[in-house]
C-alpha positions as CSV (number, residue, x, y, z in Angstrom):
1,M,79.9,164.2,103.6
2,T,82.2,164.7,100.6
3,L,85.4,163.7,102.3
4,K,86.5,161.4,105.1
5,I,90.0,160.8,106.3
6,K,90.8,157.4,107.9
7,T,94.1,156.7,109.8
8,I,95.8,153.4,110.3
9,K,98.5,153.1,113.0
10,G,100.7,150.4,114.3
11,E,104.3,149.2,114.5
12,I,106.8,147.7,112.0
13,E,109.2,145.1,113.4
14,V,112.4,144.3,111.6
15,L,112.8,140.5,111.3
16,T,115.9,140.4,109.1
17,G,118.6,143.2,108.6
18,L,116.9,146.2,107.0
19,H,118.8,148.5,104.6
20,I,117.3,151.6,103.2
21,G,120.2,153.6,101.8
22,G,121.2,157.1,102.9
23,N,123.8,159.6,101.7
24,K,127.5,159.2,102.5
25,D,128.9,162.7,102.9
26,T,132.5,161.9,103.3
27,L,134.7,159.1,102.0
28,E,136.7,157.3,104.8
29,I,139.3,154.6,104.3
30,G,137.8,151.4,105.9
31,G,134.6,153.3,106.5
32,M,131.0,152.3,105.8
33,D,130.4,151.9,102.0
34,N,126.6,151.8,102.2
35,P,125.0,153.5,105.3
36,V,121.3,153.5,106.1
37,I,119.3,156.6,106.0
38,K,119.2,158.5,109.3
39,D,117.1,161.2,110.8
40,P,119.4,164.3,110.8
41,A,117.9,165.5,114.1
42,T,118.7,162.3,116.1
43,N,121.0,160.3,113.9
44,Y,118.7,157.3,114.4
45,P,117.6,155.3,111.4
46,Y,114.1,155.7,110.1
47,I,111.9,154.4,107.3
48,P,111.0,157.2,104.8
49,G,107.3,157.3,104.0
50,S,108.2,157.6,100.3
51,S,110.1,154.3,100.4
52,L,107.2,152.5,102.1
53,K,104.6,154.1,99.8
54,G,106.6,153.2,96.7
55,K,106.9,149.6,97.8
56,L,103.2,149.3,98.6
57,R,102.3,150.7,95.2
58,S,104.7,148.4,93.4
59,L,103.3,145.3,95.2
60,L,99.7,146.3,94.5
61,E,100.4,147.0,90.9
62,W,101.9,143.5,90.4
63,Y,99.0,141.9,92.3
64,T,96.3,143.6,90.3
65,G,98.1,143.2,86.9
66,K,98.9,146.9,86.7
67,A,102.7,146.6,86.8
68,P,104.5,149.1,84.5
69,Q,104.9,147.8,80.9
70,N,107.6,148.5,78.4
71,N,107.5,152.2,78.8
72,G,108.3,151.8,82.5
73,R,105.5,154.1,83.6
74,P,102.9,153.3,86.2
75,C,99.3,152.8,85.4
76,S,97.4,156.1,84.6
77,C,93.9,154.9,83.8
78,G,92.5,156.8,86.7
79,R,89.9,154.0,87.4
80,C,91.7,151.1,88.9
81,I,92.2,150.8,92.7
82,V,95.9,151.6,92.3
83,C,95.2,154.9,90.5
84,R,92.4,155.8,92.9
85,L,94.5,155.1,96.0
86,F,97.9,156.3,94.9
87,G,96.9,158.9,92.3
88,S,97.3,159.4,88.6
89,T,98.9,162.3,86.8
90,S,97.8,161.4,83.3
91,D,96.3,164.3,81.4
92,N,93.5,162.1,80.2
93,A,92.7,160.5,83.6
94,K,93.9,162.6,86.5
95,H,93.0,161.4,89.9
96,P,94.2,162.8,93.3
97,T,96.2,160.6,95.6
98,A,94.2,159.3,98.5
99,L,97.0,157.8,100.4
100,I,99.4,159.5,102.8
101,V,102.3,157.5,104.3
102,R,104.2,159.0,107.2
103,D,107.9,158.6,107.9
104,C,108.4,155.8,110.4
105,F,110.6,156.6,113.4
106,L,111.9,154.3,116.2
107,T,109.2,153.4,118.8
108,E,109.4,154.7,122.4
109,A,110.0,151.1,123.6
110,T,113.0,150.7,121.2
111,L,114.5,154.1,122.2
112,K,114.1,153.1,125.8
113,K,116.0,149.8,125.2
114,I,118.7,151.7,123.3
115,S,119.1,154.1,126.3
116,E,118.7,151.7,129.2
117,E,120.0,148.4,127.8
118,N,122.7,149.7,125.4
119,L,120.8,148.0,122.6
120,S,122.7,147.6,119.4
121,Y,120.3,148.8,116.7
122,L,122.7,148.9,113.7
123,E,125.2,146.3,112.3
124,D,128.0,146.3,109.8
125,K,127.3,143.5,107.3
126,V,130.3,142.6,105.2
127,E,129.7,141.0,101.8
128,N,132.1,139.8,99.1
129,S,132.1,139.0,95.5
130,I,133.3,135.4,94.7
131,D,136.0,134.6,92.2
132,R,134.5,131.3,90.9
133,I,137.8,130.4,89.2
134,R,140.1,130.8,92.2
135,G,137.4,130.1,94.8
136,K,138.2,133.2,96.7
137,A,136.2,136.1,98.1
138,T,137.1,139.5,96.6
139,N,136.0,143.1,96.8
140,P,134.6,143.2,100.4
141,R,131.8,145.7,100.8
142,H,130.4,147.0,104.1
143,T,126.6,147.6,104.3
144,E,124.9,149.1,107.3
145,R,121.7,147.4,108.4
146,V,119.0,147.9,111.1
147,V,119.2,144.8,113.3
148,P,116.2,142.3,113.9
149,G,114.0,143.2,116.8
150,V,114.0,147.0,116.2
151,K,110.6,148.5,115.9
152,F,109.4,151.6,114.1
153,S,106.1,153.5,114.5
154,F,103.8,153.3,111.5
155,E,101.1,155.6,110.3
156,L,99.2,156.1,107.1
157,S,96.0,158.0,106.2
158,F,93.7,157.7,103.3
159,K,91.1,160.1,102.0
160,V,87.7,158.8,101.0
161,F,86.3,161.2,98.4
162,K,82.7,161.6,97.4
163,N,81.5,158.5,95.4
164,E,84.4,156.4,96.5
165,N,84.0,153.1,98.3
166,E,85.8,153.1,101.7
167,K,85.9,149.3,101.8
168,D,87.7,149.2,98.4
169,F,90.5,151.3,99.9
170,M,90.6,149.3,103.2
171,D,90.8,146.0,101.3
172,A,93.6,147.4,99.0
173,I,95.7,148.6,101.9
174,A,95.2,145.4,103.9
175,T,96.3,143.5,100.8
176,A,99.4,145.7,100.2
177,L,100.5,145.4,103.8
178,A,100.0,141.6,103.8
179,L,102.0,141.3,100.5
180,L,104.8,143.4,102.0
181,E,105.1,141.0,104.9
182,K,105.7,138.2,102.4
183,D,108.1,140.3,100.3
184,Y,110.8,142.7,101.7
185,L,111.4,146.4,102.4
186,G,114.5,148.3,101.3
187,G,117.3,146.9,99.3
188,N,118.9,143.4,98.8
189,G,115.8,141.5,99.5
190,S,116.9,138.6,97.4
191,R,119.8,138.2,99.8
192,G,117.6,138.0,102.8
193,Y,117.4,141.6,103.8
194,G,114.3,143.6,104.7
195,R,111.7,141.1,106.1
196,I,109.3,142.9,108.3
197,K,106.1,142.3,110.3
198,F,103.3,144.7,111.3
199,H,102.0,144.7,114.8
200,N,99.0,146.3,116.7
201,L,97.4,147.8,113.6
202,T,94.4,149.9,114.3
203,I,92.1,152.1,112.1
204,D,90.8,155.1,113.9
205,G,91.3,153.2,117.2
206,G,89.6,150.0,116.1
207,R,91.4,146.8,115.1
208,F,92.7,146.5,111.6
209,D,93.6,143.1,110.2
210,I,95.6,142.5,107.1
211,E,95.2,139.7,104.6
212,I,95.4,139.2,100.9
213,K,92.0,139.9,99.4
214,Q,90.4,139.6,96.0
215,L,90.6,143.0,94.4
216,Q,89.2,144.3,91.2
217,S,91.9,145.3,88.7
218,N,89.7,147.9,87.0
């Protein structure tokens, strides 16, 4: 077999207010300065697969010592686990991406709570700049956040090409997901935003545990 596709599914629980920014089409006096991204079909918040994938790559790059250097470009060696999993577009070492990360939408259980229990799933977080001379708060800014307790469905797939080691990919993904639980998703993580936790993870129906593993950097 020259190609296998493995799928990991589960849920993402928001533990602290989550903000992944969306577009503000109109300017309203007293309105929301910084809304979250929403599904145009439902107007519910969601987690774009691109945001999640980018965060996982960044964490894995730092963990394996492959973080972008002075040129700001990602690794393009085509050999390390980051390039093999996330792909490389270098002319000298092209490698197809193996990882597909789906957009994450609200779980059925969360939607049911919203409908039946009038669950508040968004909040308006007001933050201020501090004038340290006068000791006063200035420039209030409104940021929309998904509240703790909300859960999103989660799914990613990875392709195991010929001559690739399936366990290498599984270990790298398990590590990246575990690192994300210790870090944050979305913006303003240094201010406490974006802590999340994965639940009920499976791989092709079987249990999938996440933990930080020893990975080869090359």
